[in-house]
N, C-alpha and C positions, 0 to 999 in steps of 0.2 A: 505494500500501499504505500501512496506516495502524495504528501500533504504541500501543495506549494502556498506558501503564505507572501503576496508580494501586495505594494503597490506604499504611495507617500504616507502614509497612517503608520507609522510604526509602532504607536502606543498598542492599541487596536488589534495590531498583528501580530505582537507578545504576548499581549492577554490571550487572545487563540490560541498559542502555542504552549501556554501555561497551561490550558485546558485538555488542548489536545496529551498533553506529558503524562495527564491528571489518568487519564484513560483508562491506560494499562499496565500490567500488572509484569515489571521488564528484568525487576529486580537489579542483578549486577551487570546485565545485558544492553547497558546504556551509555552512547560516546556521543561528545558534540564535538562539532570543525568549527574551525573559522575556515572559511571559504576563501578569505583574504588571502593564508600563509598557508590552507594544507593542501596536499598534492589530490590530484583527481583519483588517482590508484589508490592511495590509502585509505580514502573515504568506499572505492568499489572493494576492497577487497575486506571491507571490513562490513560493507552491508550484505555482502554475499557470506558470510557464516555465520554458521546456526546456533542460533542462542543454547545459552549453559545453562540447568536447572530453571530453566521458564520457558511460555509458550512462544516470547516474542523475543524480538531486537528491535533498541529502539537507536536512528541516525539523527540527528539532528546537526545541519547543517548551516552558519551563519553567516549569509550572505555569499557573492560570488567573488571571486577576481576581480581586479580595477581594469580596466581595460587599457591596453597600453596604446602608448602616439601611434598611430597608424593602423590600430588590426583592428580587424572587422570584428559587428557583432554572428553570431551561430546564426543570427535571421539573413543578414548580406553574405555570408559562407555559404549559404544554402542557394542562394538566388545566384550568385554566382555561377555555382556549379550545374543549376538545372540549365542555364545560357551554355555554357560552354560543352556541357556533356561529360566532364569530368570531376574526378571528385579528387580535388587536392587538399593532404593534410602535413602541414611544417612540420616539424619538429617543433618549431618553436609553439606552435598552437596545441601541441602534444604534449608538452613539456609544461605549462602552464600557463597559456593563455587564455582569458575569457572565451573565447568561441569553443576552441579544445576543450577546454573544462565542461561546460557547457553540454557541446557534442557527446564526450565519451560518459557523462552524467546521466545525460537524457538518456542512452542507447541501454547501458544498465540497469535503468529503472525497469525494464520490461523482462528481464529476465532475473530480474532479484527474486530468491525466496521469498513468498506467501510469509513466512514468519519473520522478514524484516518491515519495519515503518518507517520511513523515512520521511525526514520534516526537512524542508528548503524557507530558511524566509531571505525572503531579497527585501530590502527598503528601498524599492523604488519599483513604479508599474510597467510591468515586462510586454513588448510588445506582443500581439496576436498571434503572431508567428514566431513566436521563439519557442525554439526546439525543447525548451523543459515545460512551457505552457502546455502544446501540445503531447508529451507525453503526461501531466498531471491530470490532464484532460481525458486521456486514453486507459491510464493506469492507475488513476487517482483523484483527486478535488483541487482543486483551485478556490482558494478564499482572499479575496484582495481586497483592502483595505485602502477606500481613498477620506482623508481628509474633508469633516464637513464645511460648511458656509452657510452664511445665511442661514433660512428656518431653519435647513439641516442640522445647524452646529445648536440653534435653541433647543431642538427636541432632544439634540445627545447628551445636552445637560441636565434636562427635564427626566429624564431615560432613566440618566446614572444616578440622578437623587431619586430617582423612583427604587431602584436597585438598593440603596442604602436606606430603603425603609424610612424617608423622608420628601416631604414635596417642596416646590420652589415657587412663589412667585414670578409671576414676567418681568415685575421690574427690576429683580435681583437677578430673572436669566439673562437680562439685557447687559447687564453692568458687568456681570461675569465674561458673557460674550465681546463684549466693546474693548476691556478693556486685558483680558489675558488674548481672546483671538482664539482658535485651534491649537490651540498649545495642550493636547490631551491629557498630556503625564501632569501640566501644575491644573488645567482643571481639575482630575479626578482627585488629585491632594487637595487643592483648596474645598471643594465638595466634601470631601471625607472629613477634613476639619469643622468644618460648619454645620456639618452631620450631628455629629460629636457634642458640637454647641448647647443645637434646639434639645437633639436626641427625638427617639422613634419616637414616627406619626405626624412629629410636628412637619412646621413649612418654615421655610429658611428667606428672611425677608432682606431686601436690599440693605437696611440697616444693620442687620449680621452682617454681610455683604463688607460694607463700608466700613466695619469695625477690626473684623476677624483676616478680613484680605491684604495681606502688603503690599500686594501685586498693583491692584486696585487703587488703595491710597498712593503707590508709586505713581502707578499711571494718571491719578488726576494731579501729582504735583507738578508730572510733564507739561501735561495740558494748561498748567500755570506758568511753567519756565516758555511755553510754546509761545502765552500771550506778553509774555515779558521781553521774551525773542521780537515778538511783530512790534513791539513799543505798543502793543494795547494796554493801558494801565489800568480801564475802566475795568473790562474783564480779569484783568489779572486779578485784581480788587475784587471781584464779585467770587471769582474760586477759590479765591483767599479766605474770604469769612464766613463761602460753604463748608470748606476744609472745618474752620473755626469751629462753626455751629455740629459740623459733624461728630464733636468732641476730639477731633484732632490735636493731641498738646502740641504748644508753640515752640516748644526745645527741641519736642523733635523735629515738627515743622520744618525746623528752620537747620538741623540737623539734615535734615533728608535733602535739603534746597543745597547745602552746601557741598553734600554730597557728590549733587547733580552737576553742580560750577565747576569742580574738582574734577569730574568727567570731563566735562565739555574742555575745560584746558589741555586736559590727558590725549583727549579726542582729536582735537584741531592742531595738535604737536603731532601727533603717529600721522594724521589725516593728506597735513602736507608733505610729510615725506613718503606719500602714494598708495597708506594704508588702504583698504576697503574696511565695509561693515565686518563680515567675518573674522575677517587678521585684527581689527583694533580690538572685537571683545575676549579673541583668545589670548590678545597681548597684557590686556588687560587685568582680565580675570571676571569681566561684567556679563549678563546674559545678553543671550545677541538683540532681543529686543529692545535695550539699553541702550546698545551701541549704535545700532538702527534710529532712535530718536535723535542720542547726540548727535549722529552726523548729520541728519539734517535741520540740527540748533545752531550748529558754531560756524557756520556762514552768518549769518545774523553778528556775528560779534569779533571785535579786534583782541590779538593775545591782551592789550593792555586794555581793556573791557573789564575781559576775563579775570582778571587779575585783580583791578581795585573793587568790583563787585565780591572776588572771594573775604578780601578782607574786609567789607564791609557787614558780611553774614559773619566772618568772626566775632567783630568788634559788636554787633549786635547777640551775637549769642554770649560774650562776656555780660553785656548791661544788661540783658533778661536774668543771668544768674546771682549779679549782683541787685537786681530789684531797682535800677538805678531808673525803669519806664513800667508804663503798664506793657504787655505780651502782643495787645492790639498795636496798640500805638507802636511799636518798637517794630512791628512786621507789615504795617502801612506804609510808614519810613523807609522800608527796607523796599517796597513795591515802587516807592513813586523814584528812590534813584538806583535803581538797578538800572546795570548796563549804560550809569553815565560815565 
């Protein structure tokens, strides 16, 4: 039996993988291979080995080899072969190229012992003509997971909450969808936390989300810096007062803004060196969406403006801790002078 789990929804694919692994009694007959690093011959040899003291053997292949520069996929190789009438197989492909890996694995699936369960997980959507996809359709099962968007994402959030024995209000669903997006792993973690907070059978409200979800709060602070970056101080003040009325502590709010301005300084420096969003996120150790947001904001400020704002934030933080002014006054003053 061959299961092919593919698609851009890595979280759902791995949840499916976990369920499938729990369905059998494999005992010690379980092997997990990285498709990126393992020679296909090793996988084939073990998939053809009968289980010991168990009825089934489980083989999990995580990923496929990366395509080498100039290498054709198994789909393209098949198309070329059908045109020329010849089947060429280079020693390079047979030794570890992706096309050779896919072809060899697909051919072995048809002759594997019935006692072998082979699970392949690929974090991308494979083309309909891919040899592994065809092998799964003929000798197993295809499970494709696609990241939900729009109404489908709202439905996913509501269904996920239902599996946790809670309900979620529509405005709370919108908050999570708008500020976290379709990062399903992060959404699942947030829903798990919210479900524990409200208790079985209860309803998660937008107030609960604002109170407990750090990602939502951080995203809302990004809205604040977005407004400041656009020199829209009225909108910035409205967002600021909304955050304060929702119970966001002024000290923590200033700390979050300070951290974001510091990130903007670092991102601007790296962007000037030619780095892109993913490289910036990896270098600074920040979330990809944080790096992406910062990359879109840094063009609105000079390095000198960001440095001056950073100093103002540190001074405001110190003034608040020494009770020299009220938090609301300090933050209003900060907003009106931001980026000056």
